[in-house]
C-alpha positions as CSV (number, residue, x, y, z in Angstrom):
1,X,3.2,3.8,-0.6
2,X,3.9,5.8,2.5
3,X,1.4,3.6,4.4
4,X,3.2,0.5,3.3
5,X,6.5,1.9,4.3
6,X,5.0,2.8,7.7
7,X,3.7,-0.7,8.0
8,X,7.1,-2.1,7.2
9,X,8.7,0.1,9.9
10,X,6.0,-0.9,12.4
11,X,6.7,-4.6,11.6
12,X,10.4,-4.1,12.3
13,X,9.6,-2.4,15.6
14,X,7.3,-5.2,16.6
15,X,10.1,-7.7,15.9
16,X,12.4,-5.8,18.2
17,X,9.7,-5.7,20.9
18,X,9.2,-9.5,20.5
19,X,13.0,-10.0,21.0
20,X,13.0,-7.8,24.1
21,X,10.0,-9.6,25.5
22,X,11.6,-13.0,24.8
23,X,14.8,-11.9,26.5
24,X,12.9,-10.7,29.5
25,X,10.8,-13.9,29.6
26,X,14.0,-16.0,29.5
27,X,15.6,-14.0,32.3
28,X,12.4,-14.4,34.5
29,X,12.5,-18.1,33.8
30,X,16.1,-18.4,34.9
31,X,15.2,-16.5,38.1
32,X,12.4,-19.0,38.8
33,X,14.8,-21.8,38.1
34,X,17.3,-20.5,40.6
35,X,14.5,-20.0,43.1
36,X,13.4,-23.6,42.5
37,X,16.9,-24.9,43.1
38,X,17.2,-22.8,46.3
39,X,13.9,-24.3,47.6
40,X,15.0,-27.8,46.9
41,X,18.3,-27.1,48.7
42,X,16.4,-25.7,51.7
43,X,14.3,-28.8,51.9
44,X,17.4,-31.0,51.8
45,X,19.2,-28.9,54.4
46,X,16.2,-29.0,56.7
47,X,16.0,-32.7,56.3
48,X,19.7,-33.2,57.0
49,X,19.6,-31.1,60.2
50,X,16.6,-33.1,61.4
51,X,14.0,-30.3,61.4
52,X,12.1,-32.0,58.6
53,X,10.8,-35.6,58.5
54,X,11.3,-37.9,55.6
55,X,7.6,-37.9,54.8
56,X,7.5,-34.0,54.8
57,X,10.6,-33.9,52.7
58,X,9.0,-36.2,50.1
59,X,5.8,-34.2,50.1
60,X,7.5,-30.8,49.8
61,X,9.9,-32.0,47.1
62,X,7.0,-33.4,45.1
63,X,5.0,-30.2,45.5
64,X,8.0,-28.0,44.5
65,X,8.7,-30.2,41.5
66,X,5.1,-30.1,40.4
67,X,5.2,-26.3,40.5
68,X,8.5,-26.2,38.7
69,X,7.1,-28.5,35.9
70,X,4.2,-26.0,35.5
71,X,6.7,-23.2,35.0
72,X,8.7,-25.2,32.5
73,X,5.6,-25.8,30.4
74,X,4.7,-22.1,30.6
75,X,8.2,-21.3,29.3
76,X,7.9,-23.8,26.5
77,X,4.6,-22.2,25.4
78,X,6.0,-18.7,25.6
79,X,9.0,-19.7,23.5
80,X,6.8,-21.4,20.9
81,X,4.6,-18.4,20.8
82,X,7.6,-16.2,20.3
83,X,8.8,-18.2,17.3
84,X,5.3,-18.3,15.8
85,X,5.0,-14.5,16.2
86,X,8.4,-14.0,14.6
87,X,7.4,-16.2,11.6
88,X,4.2,-14.2,11.2
89,X,6.0,-10.8,11.4
90,X,8.7,-11.9,8.9
91,X,6.2,-13.2,6.5
92,X,4.2,-10.0,6.7
93,X,7.4,-7.9,6.2
94,X,8.2,-10.0,3.1
95,X,4.8,-9.3,1.6
96,X,4.9,-5.6,2.5
97,X,8.4,-5.3,1.0
98,X,7.2,-7.0,-2.2
99,X,4.2,-4.6,-2.4
100,X,6.5,-1.6,-1.9
101,X,8.8,-2.8,-4.7
102,X,5.8,-3.3,-7.0
103,X,4.5,0.2,-6.2
104,X,7.9,1.8,-6.8
105,X,8.4,0.0,-10.1
106,X,4.9,0.9,-11.2
107,X,5.3,4.6,-10.2
108,X,8.7,4.9,-12.0
109,X,7.2,3.1,-15.1
110,X,9.7,0.2,-15.0
111,X,7.2,-2.4,-14.1
112,X,6.4,-5.3,-16.4
113,X,2.7,-6.0,-16.3
114,X,3.0,-9.8,-16.4
115,X,5.6,-9.8,-13.6
116,X,3.5,-7.4,-11.5
117,X,0.5,-9.7,-12.0
118,X,2.5,-12.7,-10.8
119,X,3.9,-10.9,-7.8
120,X,0.4,-9.6,-6.9
121,X,-1.0,-13.1,-7.1
122,X,1.9,-14.4,-4.9
123,X,1.4,-11.7,-2.3
124,X,-2.4,-11.9,-2.3
125,X,-2.3,-15.7,-2.0
126,X,-3.5,-16.2,-5.6
127,X,-7.1,-16.8,-4.8
128,X,-10.2,-15.7,-3.0
129,X,-10.1,-15.5,0.8
130,X,-11.9,-18.2,2.7
131,X,-14.6,-15.9,3.8
132,X,-15.7,-15.4,0.2
133,X,-15.8,-19.1,-0.4
134,X,-17.8,-19.7,2.8
135,X,-20.3,-17.0,1.7
136,X,-20.7,-18.6,-1.7
137,X,-21.3,-22.0,-0.1
138,X,-23.9,-20.4,2.3
139,X,-25.7,-18.8,-0.6
140,X,-25.7,-22.1,-2.6
141,X,-27.1,-24.0,0.4
142,X,-29.8,-21.3,1.0
143,X,-30.8,-21.5,-2.7
144,X,-31.0,-25.3,-2.6
145,X,-33.2,-25.2,0.6
146,X,-35.5,-22.6,-1.0
147,X,-35.9,-24.7,-4.2
148,X,-36.4,-28.0,-2.2
149,X,-39.0,-26.3,0.0
150,X,-40.9,-25.0,-3.0
151,X,-40.8,-28.5,-4.5
152,X,-42.1,-30.1,-1.3
153,X,-44.9,-27.6,-1.1
154,X,-46.0,-28.2,-4.7
155,X,-45.9,-32.0,-4.2
156,X,-47.9,-31.5,-1.0
157,X,-50.5,-29.5,-2.9
158,X,-50.8,-32.3,-5.5
159,X,-51.2,-34.9,-2.8
160,X,-53.9,-32.9,-1.1
161,X,-55.7,-32.4,-4.4
162,X,-55.6,-36.2,-5.1
163,X,-56.7,-36.9,-1.5
164,X,-59.7,-34.6,-1.8
165,X,-60.7,-36.1,-5.2
166,X,-60.6,-39.6,-3.7
167,X,-62.9,-38.7,-0.9
168,X,-65.4,-37.2,-3.4
169,X,-65.5,-40.3,-5.5
170,X,-66.3,-42.5,-2.4
171,X,-69.5,-40.6,-1.7
């Protein structure tokens, strides 16, 4: 029970760290956005005062926008990852909280066995993990291959026997 409560507290701490990281990421992105706008303004001012040709202005603007598009996609991925991590953490906290409640009810003797079984199935996913299912499929495939190989070998022996009998009758 103490381990579950510790896990729950760790989960809450992870969520707060995720929020801090997201806030920092957002701030850095806004700084990059300001820098991008500053660079575009510099390019325009150099063009207007005649120190930059139209062709160089086009090239530098295109390059700056390409870099900026990269950072926009980076920020989108970071934000999506933040939301995904939050969903995972919240789902884990819900399951841990359910387990804590089940343990506390069981320890105090207030637990209904049927309801505990339902909650346990809900928290555990209600079935076997995929790894177990894959292992079962692998065992079944190996058994099939062994049986098929034995059958092929026995049929091969029969064919060899028939072939050797046919040669003897020709002499």
